[in-house]
C-alpha positions in Angstrom: 7.0 -8.7 25.7 6.3 -10.1 22.3 4.8 -8.0 19.6 2.3 -8.9 16.9 4.8 -8.9 14.0 8.0 -9.9 15.7 10.3 -11.8 13.3 8.4 -10.8 10.2 9.7 -8.9 7.1 7.4 -6.3 5.4 7.8 -4.5 2.1 5.9 -1.2 1.9 5.7 0.7 -1.4 5.0 4.4 -1.3 6.8 4.4 2.1 8.3 7.8 1.8 5.2 9.7 2.9 1.6 9.7 3.6 -0.2 6.4 4.0 2.8 4.3 3.1 5.0 6.0 5.7 2.3 5.7 8.4 1.8 2.0 7.7 5.6 1.3 7.6 6.1 3.0 11.0 3.1 1.1 12.5 4.4 -2.3 11.3 7.9 -1.5 12.7 6.4 -0.6 16.1 4.9 -4.1 16.1 8.2 -5.8 15.5 8.4 -6.1 11.7 11.6 -5.4 9.8 10.3 -2.9 7.2 11.7 -2.5 3.7 10.9 1.0 2.5 10.3 1.5 -1.2 9.7 4.8 -2.9 11.4 7.0 -5.6 12.7 9.8 -3.3 15.9 8.9 -1.5 15.7 11.7 1.0 12.2 10.8 2.1 13.2 7.2 2.5 16.2 8.2 4.6 13.9 10.2 6.9 11.5 7.4 7.4 14.3 4.8 8.0 15.8 7.2 10.6 12.4 7.6 12.3 11.9 3.8 12.4 15.4 3.2 13.8 15.1 5.9 16.4 12.0 4.1 17.7 14.0 0.9 18.0 12.8 -0.7 14.8 14.6 -2.2 11.8 14.4 -0.5 8.4 16.0 -1.1 5.0 15.5 1.8 2.5 15.5 0.7 -1.1 14.9 3.5 -3.6 12.4 2.0 -6.2 10.4 3.2 -9.1 7.5 0.7 -9.0 6.6 1.4 -12.6 9.8 -0.4 -13.7 9.4 -4.1 -13.5 13.1 -4.7 -13.1 13.2 -2.3 -10.1 10.4 -4.2 -8.4 12.2 -7.5 -9.0 15.4 -6.0 -7.6 13.5 -4.7 -4.5 12.2 -8.2 -3.7 15.6 -9.8 -4.4 17.4 -7.4 -2.1 14.8 -8.0 0.6 15.4 -11.7 0.5 19.1 -11.4 0.2 19.4 -9.2 3.3 16.5 -10.3 5.4 15.8 -13.8 4.3 12.1 -13.8 3.7 9.0 -11.7 2.8 6.0 -12.1 5.1 4.0 -9.0 4.3 3.6 -6.7 1.2 1.8 -3.4 1.4 1.2 -1.6 -1.8 0.6 2.1 -0.9 2.2 3.9 -3.8 -0.3 6.0 -5.6 -0.9 9.1 -7.6 -4.1 11.1 -8.5 -5.5 13.7 -10.9 -9.1 14.7 -11.2 -11.3 16.2 -13.8 -14.2 15.4 -16.1 -13.6 12.9 -18.8 -14.6 15.3 -21.6 -11.9 17.7 -20.6 -9.1 15.2 -20.2 -6.6 13.5 -22.5 -5.7 9.8 -22.5 -2.1 10.8 -21.5 -3.5 12.3 -18.4 -4.4 8.8 -17.2 -1.1 7.1 -17.9 0.6 7.8 -14.5 -2.4 6.6 -12.5 -2.7 3.4 -14.6 1.0 2.7 -14.2 1.4 3.4 -10.5 -2.1 2.7 -9.0 -2.9 -0.5 -10.9 -0.1 -2.0 -13.0 2.6 -1.5 -10.4 0.3 -3.2 -7.8 -0.1 -6.2 -10.1 3.6 -6.4 -10.8 4.6 -6.1 -7.1 2.1 -8.7 -6.0 3.4 -11.1 -8.6 7.0 -10.5 -7.6 6.5 -11.6 -4.0 4.3 -14.6 -4.8 7.1 -17.2 -5.4 8.6 -16.4 -2.0 5.3 -16.5 -0.1 4.1 -19.6 -1.9 7.4 -21.4 -1.1 7.0 -20.3 2.5 3.4 -21.3 2.5 2.9 -18.1 4.4 2.4 -14.4 3.6 0.0 -11.5 3.6 -0.5 -9.0 0.8 -2.4 -5.7 1.6 -3.3 -3.5 -1.3 -4.5 0.1 -0.7 -7.5 1.1 -2.9 -10.0 3.9 -2.4 -13.6 4.5 -1.7 -13.7 6.0 -5.2 -13.9 2.4 -6.3 -17.3 2.1 -4.6 -18.9 5.5 -4.7 -19.2 7.3 -8.0 -17.6 10.7 -7.6 -17.7 13.0 -10.7 -14.3 13.9 -11.9 -12.7 10.8 -10.6 -13.4 8.3 -13.4 -9.8 7.4 -14.3 -8.6 7.3 -10.7 -11.6 5.3 -9.7 -11.1 2.8 -12.5 -7.5 2.2 -11.3 -8.7 1.6 -7.7 -11.6 -0.6 -8.7 -9.0 -2.6 -10.6 -7.0 -3.0 -7.5 -10.1 -4.3 -5.6 -11.0 -6.9 -8.2 -7.3 -7.9 -8.7 -7.1 -8.5 -5.0 -10.3 -10.5 -4.8 -9.3 -12.8 -7.7 -5.7 -13.2 -6.5 -7.0 -14.1 -3.0 -8.9 -17.1 -4.4 -5.8 -18.2 -6.4 -3.5 -18.4 -3.4 -5.9 -19.0 -0.5 -5.1 -22.7 -0.3 -1.4 -22.0 -0.4 -1.3 -20.2 2.9 -1.2 -16.7 1.4 -3.7 -14.0 2.4 -4.7 -11.1 0.2 -6.5 -8.1 1.7 -7.6 -4.7 0.4 -8.0 -1.5 2.3 -10.7 0.9 0.9 -10.2 4.3 2.6 -12.1 7.5 2.0 -10.1 10.7 1.4 -6.9 10.8 3.5 -5.1 14.0 4.4 -1.8 13.6 2.6 0.4 15.6 0.3 -1.5 14.1 -2.6 -3.9 17.0 -2.2 -1.3 19.7 -2.3 -1.5 20.0 -6.1 -5.2 19.7 -6.4 -6.9 23.1 -6.0 -10.4 23.3 -4.6 -10.4 19.8 -3.1 -12.5 18.6 -0.1 -12.0 20.1 3.3 -8.8 18.3 4.5 -9.7 18.8 8.2 -12.6 16.3 7.6 -10.4 13.7 6.0 -8.9 10.5 7.5 -5.4 10.7 8.8 -2.7 8.4 7.5 -2.3 6.9 11.0 -5.9 5.8 10.9 -5.4 3.8 7.7 -2.2 2.4 9.3 -4.3 1.0 12.2 -6.5 -0.8 9.7 -3.5 -2.2 7.9 -2.0 -3.4 11.2 -5.2 -5.1 12.2 -5.2 -7.0 8.9 -1.6 -7.9 9.0 -1.7 -9.2 12.6 -4.6 -11.5 12.3 -3.8 -15.1 13.4 -2.8 -17.5 10.7 -6.1 -19.2 10.6 -8.1 -16.0 10.0 -8.1 -13.5 7.1 -9.6 -10.0 7.2 -10.1 -9.6 3.5 -11.5 -6.1 3.0 -11.9 -3.0 5.2 -13.8 0.1 4.1 -12.5 3.0 6.3 -14.4 6.3 6.2 -14.2 9.6 8.1 -17.1 9.9 10.5 -18.3 13.0 8.6 -19.0 11.2 5.3 -17.4 9.4 2.4 -15.2 12.2 1.0 
């Protein structure tokens, strides 16, 4: 029986854990060969093993997405070994929270580098291949913090709002070339991101990574003549 993504090749950043891992595993179950990108080799090895044990195909490529050359090498290796890139999911992300008055500009640098600039660089890196193919889907993971104004999240929210606007503009630039650009806007998701943030929201009320993965899979598996451009995904108990 054919699956929705049979024959497709997907790159997933942040694939070592959390949302990225859940999305990579969901795409693999639907037939995609998944290229797993993250900084931690051990985590990537574990995800690759899980994908392969389920009968899927996985290629682990340790990558620091804040380094432009590493992103280019990720895409080049994908094409060299798998021949194409049909899908990109940018799920790598970091977060820190606190009032602006009590923060320092250096506190924002990692979020700007990973959450925004790396997304921009990774999208740009896959575009030549997708435009040549006249086919491809880019899915960027943002946050409801880009839409709802939560005190203490100003810098984080700014990076995620940047991802939303970047995705909207890029979508219009490449729409006529057969490339789709979507953005997922989830509320708080129960991942290890919260491990280092004391006094955060009740994690039992958060979304699960697998729920975000279902939204990503829906967007990725739309027929070629349709585009699901934005999904806001919230836990039923509230925005979190």
